[in-house]
C-alpha positions in Angstrom: -4.1 -58.8 34.5 -1.5 -56.4 35.9 1.0 -57.3 33.2 -1.7 -56.8 30.5 -2.6 -53.4 31.9 1.1 -52.4 31.9 1.5 -53.5 28.3 -1.6 -51.6 27.3 -0.3 -48.4 29.0 3.1 -48.7 27.4 1.5 -49.3 24.0 -0.8 -46.3 24.4 2.0 -44.0 25.6 4.1 -45.0 22.5 1.1 -44.4 20.2 0.5 -41.0 21.8 4.1 -40.1 21.2 3.8 -40.9 17.5 0.5 -39.0 17.0 0.8 -35.7 15.2 -1.2 -32.9 16.9 -2.5 -31.2 13.8 -3.9 -32.6 10.5 -2.2 -36.0 10.5 -3.1 -38.1 7.6 -0.1 -40.4 7.1 2.2 -42.2 9.4 4.8 -43.7 7.0 7.4 -45.1 9.4 7.6 -48.9 8.7 7.3 -51.4 11.5 9.4 -54.6 11.4 9.0 -57.8 13.5 9.8 -61.4 12.7 10.2 -60.5 9.0 6.9 -58.5 8.9 7.0 -55.0 7.6 4.1 -52.5 7.6 4.6 -49.4 5.7 2.8 -46.6 3.8 0.3 -46.5 6.6 -2.3 -43.8 6.4 -5.8 -42.8 7.1 -7.7 -40.9 4.5 -11.1 -39.6 5.4 -14.1 -37.5 4.4 -15.4 -36.0 7.6 -18.7 -37.4 8.7 -18.7 -39.9 5.8 -16.0 -42.5 5.8 -12.4 -43.3 6.8 -10.1 -45.4 4.6 -7.2 -47.2 6.4 -4.4 -48.0 4.0 -1.2 -50.0 4.5 1.3 -52.2 2.7 1.8 -55.4 4.8 4.8 -57.4 3.7 5.4 -60.8 5.2 8.0 -63.6 4.6 5.2 -66.1 4.0 1.6 -66.1 3.0 -0.9 -65.0 5.7 -3.3 -67.3 7.3 -5.4 -64.4 8.5 -5.4 -60.6 9.0 -7.6 -58.2 10.8 -7.8 -54.5 11.7 -9.2 -53.0 14.9 -10.1 -49.4 15.2 -10.2 -47.8 18.7 -11.4 -44.4 20.1 -9.1 -42.3 22.2 -9.9 -44.4 25.3 -9.1 -47.6 23.4 -12.7 -48.7 23.3 -13.2 -50.8 20.2 -15.1 -48.9 17.4 -14.8 -51.7 14.9 -12.8 -55.0 14.5 -13.0 -56.7 11.1 -11.1 -59.3 9.0 -8.8 -57.6 6.5 -8.0 -58.6 2.9 -4.3 -58.3 2.1 -3.6 -58.3 -1.7 -0.8 -60.4 -3.2 1.3 -57.2 -3.5 0.7 -56.5 0.3 -1.6 -53.6 -0.1 -4.7 -53.4 2.0 -7.6 -51.1 2.5 -10.3 -51.0 5.2 -13.2 -48.6 5.0 -15.0 -47.4 8.1 -18.5 -45.9 7.6 -18.4 -42.7 9.8 -22.2 -42.4 9.3 -22.8 -45.6 11.3 -19.9 -45.4 13.7 -19.9 -42.4 16.0 -16.4 -40.9 15.9 -16.2 -37.9 18.1 -14.8 -34.9 16.1 -11.3 -33.7 16.7 -10.3 -36.7 18.9 -7.6 -39.2 18.2 -8.5 -42.4 16.5 -6.2 -45.4 16.8 -5.9 -48.6 14.8 -3.9 -51.8 14.9 -3.2 -54.8 12.6 -3.3 -58.4 13.8 -1.7 -61.1 11.6 -1.3 -64.8 11.7 1.6 -66.0 9.5 1.8 -69.1 7.4 3.7 -71.0 10.2 1.1 -70.0 12.8 3.2 -67.2 14.3 1.1 -64.3 15.6 2.0 -60.7 14.9 0.4 -57.6 16.4 1.4 -54.1 15.1 1.9 -51.0 17.1 -1.0 -48.5 17.3 -1.2 -46.0 14.5 -3.3 -42.8 15.0 -4.7 -39.7 13.4 -6.8 -36.8 14.7 -10.3 -36.7 13.2 -10.4 -33.0 12.3 -13.2 -31.4 10.3 -11.9 -31.3 6.8 -15.1 -30.2 5.1 -13.8 -26.6 4.9 -10.8 -24.8 3.5 -9.7 -23.4 6.8 -7.8 -20.1 7.0 -4.9 -20.2 9.4 -3.0 -17.9 11.8 -0.4 -19.4 14.1 1.3 -17.4 16.9 2.8 -18.0 20.3 1.4 -21.6 20.8 -2.1 -20.7 19.5 -3.2 -22.0 16.1 -6.3 -20.3 14.9 -8.5 -21.9 12.2 -11.4 -20.0 10.8 -13.7 -20.1 7.7 -15.2 -16.6 7.3 -13.6 -13.2 8.2 -10.5 -11.2 7.4 -7.2 -11.0 9.2 -8.6 -8.5 11.6 -11.3 -11.0 12.6 -8.6 -13.6 13.2 -6.5 -11.2 15.2 -9.4 -10.3 17.4 -9.9 -14.0 18.1 -6.3 -14.4 19.1 -6.5 -11.3 21.3 -9.5 -12.9 23.1 -7.5 -16.2 23.5 -4.5 -14.4 25.0 -6.8 -12.4 27.4 -8.4 -15.7 28.4 -5.0 -17.3 29.0 -4.1 -14.3 31.2 -7.3 -14.9 33.2 -6.5 -18.6 33.5 -3.0 -17.7 34.7 -4.6 -16.2 37.8 -5.6 -19.7 38.9 -2.7 -21.8 37.8 0.3 -21.7 35.4 -0.7 -21.8 31.8 1.0 -24.7 29.8 1.7 -23.9 26.2 4.4 -26.5 25.8 2.1 -28.0 23.1 0.1 -25.8 20.7 -3.6 -25.4 21.1 -5.8 -25.4 18.0 -8.8 -23.0 18.1 -11.4 -23.7 15.4 -14.0 -21.0 14.8 -17.3 -21.8 13.0 -19.4 -18.9 11.6 -22.7 -20.5 12.3 -24.1 -23.0 14.9 -25.4 -25.2 12.1 -21.8 -25.8 10.9 -20.9 -27.4 14.3 -23.8 -29.9 14.6 -21.8 -33.1 15.2 -22.9 -36.5 16.5 -22.8 -36.4 20.3 -23.1 -32.6 20.5 -26.4 -31.1 21.8 -28.1 -28.9 19.3 -27.7 -25.7 21.4 -23.9 -26.1 21.8 -21.9 -23.0 20.7 -18.6 -24.0 22.2 -16.8 -27.3 22.8 -13.4 -28.4 24.0 -11.6 -31.7 23.3 -9.0 -31.2 26.0 -7.0 -34.4 25.3 -6.6 -33.4 21.7 -5.7 -29.7 22.6 -8.7 -28.4 20.6 -11.1 -25.6 21.4 -14.2 -25.0 19.1 -16.4 -21.9 19.2 -19.2 -20.5 17.1 -18.5 -16.9 16.4 -21.1 -15.3 14.2 -19.5 -12.4 12.3 -21.2 -9.1 13.2 -21.5 -6.4 15.8 -21.4 -8.8 18.7 -18.4 -10.9 17.5 -15.9 -9.3 19.9 -18.1 -10.0 22.9 -18.7 -13.6 21.7 -15.0 -14.2 21.3 -14.4 -12.9 24.9 -17.1 -15.2 26.2 -16.7 -18.4 24.3 -13.0 -18.7 23.5 -11.5 -18.3 27.0 -14.2 -20.7 28.3 -13.0 -23.5 26.0 -9.4 -22.7 26.6 -9.9 -23.2 30.4 -11.0 -26.8 29.7 -7.9 -27.4 27.7 -5.6 -25.9 30.3 -7.3 -27.5 33.2 -6.9 -30.9 31.5 -3.2 -30.1 31.1 -3.0 -29.2 34.7 -4.7 -32.4 36.0 -4.1 -34.8 33.1 -6.7 -37.5 32.4 -8.0 -37.2 36.0 -9.7 -34.0 34.7 -12.7 -36.1 33.8 -13.3 -37.0 37.4 -14.3 -33.5 38.3 -18.1 -32.9 38.8 -19.6 -31.2 35.8 -20.7 -28.2 37.8 -17.1 -27.5 38.8 -15.6 -28.2 35.4 -18.1 -25.8 33.7 -18.2 -23.4 36.6 -14.4 -22.7 36.6 -14.6 -22.3 32.8 -17.2 -19.6 33.1 -15.0 -17.6 35.6 -12.6 -16.7 32.8 -15.2 -15.4 30.4 -14.3 -11.8 29.6 -17.8 -10.8 28.7 -20.2 -13.2 30.4 -23.7 -12.9 29.2 -26.1 -11.0 31.6 -28.6 -13.7 30.9 -26.7 -15.9 33.5 -28.0 -13.6 36.3 -31.4 -13.1 34.7 -32.2 -16.8 34.4 -30.8 -17.5 37.8 -32.9 -14.9 39.6 -36.0 -16.0 37.7 -35.5 -19.6 38.6 -34.9 -18.7 42.2 -38.1 -16.6 42.3 -40.0 -19.6 40.9 -38.3 -22.1 43.2 -37.1 -23.8 40.1 -33.4 -24.1 40.8 -31.8 -27.4 39.9 -30.4 -29.2 43.0 -26.6 -29.1 42.7 -26.3 -32.8 43.4 -28.1 -33.3 40.1 -25.3 -31.4 38.3 -22.5 -33.5 39.6 -22.5 -36.1 36.8 -24.1 -34.3 33.9 -26.1 -31.2 32.7 -29.6 -31.4 31.3 -29.9 -31.8 27.5 -32.7 -29.4 27.1 -31.4 -25.9 26.1 -33.2 -23.9 28.8 -32.4 -26.3 31.6 -28.8 -26.5 30.4 -28.4 -22.8 30.4 -29.8 -22.6 33.9 -27.2 -25.3 34.9 -24.4 -23.2 33.5 -25.7 -20.1 35.4 -25.9 -22.1 38.7 -22.5 -23.6 38.2 -21.0 -20.1 37.6 -22.7 -18.6 40.6 -21.9 -21.4 42.9 -18.2 -21.6 41.8 -17.9 -17.8 42.2 -19.4 -18.2 45.7 -16.7 -20.8 46.6 -13.9 -18.7 45.2 -15.1 -15.5 46.8 -15.7 -17.1 50.2 -12.8 -19.5 50.5 -10.2 -18.2 47.9 -9.2 -19.2 44.4 -6.5 -21.6 45.6 -9.2 -23.7 47.3 -10.9 -24.2 44.0 -7.7 -25.9 42.7 -7.5 -27.9 45.9 -11.1 -29.0 45.2 -10.3 -29.9 41.6 -7.3 -32.0 42.7 -9.4 -33.8 45.4 -11.8 -34.8 42.7 -9.0 -35.8 40.4 -7.8 -38.1 43.2 -11.1 -39.9 43.0 -13.3 -38.3 45.7 -17.0 -38.2 45.2 -19.0 -35.0 44.5 -19.8 -34.6 48.2 -16.7 -36.0 49.8 -14.4 -33.6 47.9 -16.2 -30.6 49.3 -16.1 -32.1 52.8 -12.3 -32.6 52.5 -11.5 -29.1 51.2 -14.2 -27.0 52.9 -15.3 -29.1 55.8 -18.9 -28.8 54.7 -21.3 -31.0 52.7 -22.7 -30.1 49.3 -26.1 -29.6 51.0 -24.7 -27.2 53.5 -22.7 -25.2 50.9 -25.7 -25.0 48.6 -27.8 -23.6 51.4 -25.1 -21.0 52.2 -24.8 -20.1 48.5 -28.6 -19.7 48.0 -28.7 -17.4 51.0 -25.6 -15.4 50.1 -26.0 -15.1 46.4 -29.8 -15.3 46.0 -31.1 -14.1 49.3 -33.0 -17.4 49.8 -33.9 -18.6 53.3 -33.5 -22.3 52.6 -35.4 -23.4 55.7 -38.3 -21.1 54.9 -38.3 -22.3 51.3 -38.3 -25.9 52.4 -41.2 -25.3 54.7 -43.2 -23.5 51.9 -42.5 -26.4 49.6 -43.6 -29.0 52.1 -46.5 -27.1 53.6 -49.2 -28.8 51.5 -47.9 -32.2 52.5 -47.8 -31.2 56.2 -51.4 -30.1 56.0 -52.4 -33.4 54.4 -50.4 -35.3 57.0 -52.2 -33.4 59.8 -55.6 -34.1 58.2 -54.7 -37.8 58.0 -53.7 -37.9 61.6 -56.1 -35.5 63.2 -59.3 -36.7 61.6 -58.9 -40.4 62.7 -57.9 -39.2 66.2 -60.9 -36.9 66.5 -63.2 -39.7 65.3 -61.6 -42.0 67.9 -62.2 -39.6 70.7 -65.8 -39.1 69.7 -66.3 -42.8 69.7 -64.7 -43.2 73.1 -66.9 -40.5 74.6 -70.1 -42.1 73.2 -69.0 -45.4 74.6 -68.3 -43.8 78.0 -71.8 -42.2 78.1 -73.4 -45.5 77.4 
């Protein structure tokens, strides 16, 4: 098992090294092994519809069998099917993207498995492409490691977006060193409906695919576009940079911390964060932070409250213990600690204790009093259940004594 894992890691590392970071459609370098050559390899696709995997497979003898396996970025199998190889070696496999959920802007890998006429087995290397949205004729502006892609708007619009990205990177640099050794692609959609992809909640206006170095944001052209750029673009860039800082361990962070840190670099955070937070606190409708460790709610109003809480709680940790401790916390989670144990290691307090301190400090809540108010009806019921039988028992005892 260990040897198999090592081989998989080596193969994946080699595949990642071959993957082109922007708009790859063809990987034409031939592969040779035991007289087998695979060349003219490419993936041609219509976003959201289908992907055609093409290759010329040349072998020294007729094939007994051939198959293709398509993987997502984590090497989970999306589809594995027998492959027909024509007499001239050409082959084509079509993947229906309407039935197979391929996450947009992520790397897709595929591999060929062959059995030759003499029974010898052959397995190709991994090929890959990034599943970018090619429905639009994207306008482009590349500068200083940032590659902007947008659909509507002039050069001034694009320059404003780049300025917001640079400002966001400056904010991120206050927490850790920004890594632009590889370019970051920023895709801007003019309307929320243009970014309704499988796996994305309907209310989403910004998404990052950190492992693919991609940030997506909806920026509606108009009077508020500058504010929206300062809010949404830095947020998604923080996800990309934090991933580069931690590597794949980034996914081990609790969601409240991952999103909370991202909100801290928003240049123009919406005042609705505070409004919805105070309203929920007044109604005793805050979401317990333990419920925000693994995921956020899918309903838009509850999700927005989750973001507001994450921002406020993360700000409380930063302001109380310092920004460097936030990075220590992220690293602790990246090392595999649980949502509660990471906080105990870094701050010496449990999530429950820190949440109580945050509620009192940021929201003025007396958690003990709140808890008593919440449980008062149950305490009354408990008293009734205990006192009434006791009183009846005492009355019965007195009557018995009199007799």
